[in-house]
N, C-alpha and C positions, 0 to 999 in steps of 0.2 A: 793221633790222626790229625793232620792237618785239613779241616775241611774249609772248602773255598765256594764260591758262589757258583763255580762249574758245575759243583756235584747236588746243589741244591734244587729241589723239586720247583721253587718259585724262580729259578733263572732261567729266562729266554734268550738264547745264543742269537746273534746276528750272523747273517750268511751274504755271499756276493756270488753273482753268476759270474761263472768262468768256463768258456768253450760251451760244452753242452751239460753243464753242471753246477752244481754250488758248492762252494768252499766255506768252510765254517771260520769266523773272525773270532779274535779274544775279547771283543765287545758285545754286551748284549745289554738286557735290563732285567731289574726284579719286578715281579708283577705284584708282590703282597706287602703292604696293603694297597699301594699304588704304585705307579710306575716310576722307577729309579734308573739312571744308568749305572751300569756296573763294568766291570772287567771279569773274565773268567779267573783270574787268579787274586782277586778281592778276598781277604779273610772273611769269612762267614759272619753273619751277624747274629744276634739273639732269636731271630726268625726263623733261622735254617732248619730246614728238614731234609732228611736223606732223600734224595730222587735216585731213578734209574740211571743205568750208565746209557749215554746216548749210543746210538749205532756206530759212530765214528772210532768211539773208545773200545768198543767190544773186539 
């Protein structure tokens, strides 16, 4: 299984306002143990923890 930041519980995806809603970006940041810029397709690091699927992926 290819684990990436996008599926990690510590990854916070960034969004932009588009019209009346928000659109997810490929960029975001990791919040463990401190803030670090990441992209959704960055390979998972040693602190990776499986998170829940986002509402966009369901």
